[in-house]
C-alpha positions in Angstrom: 93.2 156.5 68.1 94.4 153.8 70.4 92.3 150.6 70.6 92.3 148.9 74.0 91.1 145.3 74.0 90.1 143.1 77.0 91.9 140.0 75.9 90.1 137.7 78.4 86.8 139.0 77.4 87.4 138.7 73.6 88.7 135.0 74.1 85.7 134.0 76.3 83.1 135.4 73.7 85.1 133.8 70.9 85.1 130.5 72.7 81.2 130.6 72.9 80.9 131.9 69.3 82.6 128.9 67.7 82.9 126.2 70.4 83.2 123.3 68.0 85.6 124.8 65.4 88.7 122.6 65.3 91.4 121.1 63.2 91.4 117.6 61.7 93.4 116.4 64.8 90.9 117.8 67.3 92.8 121.0 68.2 90.3 123.8 68.9 90.8 126.8 66.8 87.6 128.7 67.4 89.0 131.2 69.9 91.9 132.0 67.6 89.9 132.4 64.4 87.0 134.4 66.0 89.3 136.6 67.9 91.4 137.5 64.8 88.2 138.0 62.8 86.9 140.4 65.5 90.3 142.4 65.6 90.3 142.6 61.8 86.9 144.1 61.9 87.8 146.5 64.6 90.9 147.6 62.7 88.8 148.2 59.5 86.1 150.1 61.3 88.3 152.4 63.5 91.8 152.4 61.8 93.7 152.7 65.2 97.3 153.8 65.3 97.9 151.5 68.1 96.4 148.4 69.6 96.8 147.4 73.3 95.7 143.9 74.5 95.1 143.7 78.3 94.8 140.2 80.0 94.0 139.4 83.7 96.6 137.8 85.6 94.2 135.5 87.2 91.4 135.4 89.7 91.6 138.6 91.8 89.8 139.1 95.1 89.9 142.9 95.3 86.3 143.1 94.1 85.4 140.9 96.9 86.5 143.4 99.4 83.9 145.9 98.1 81.1 143.4 97.3 81.5 140.3 99.5 78.2 138.7 98.4 
């Protein structure tokens, strides 16, 4: 089994799950902590042979060509 992960979505969800989690110096750590916790859970649940992370390069307008509103 191959586990395909939308990295942007995972990071955004993790950010909202723990927005105030940070180190003593104020560095935010919620995204990293929640993302790794989620990935660990997925690995334990599905036991994938491989994991692929996919990230968007940035804002794309190709969707706007189909749905301009």
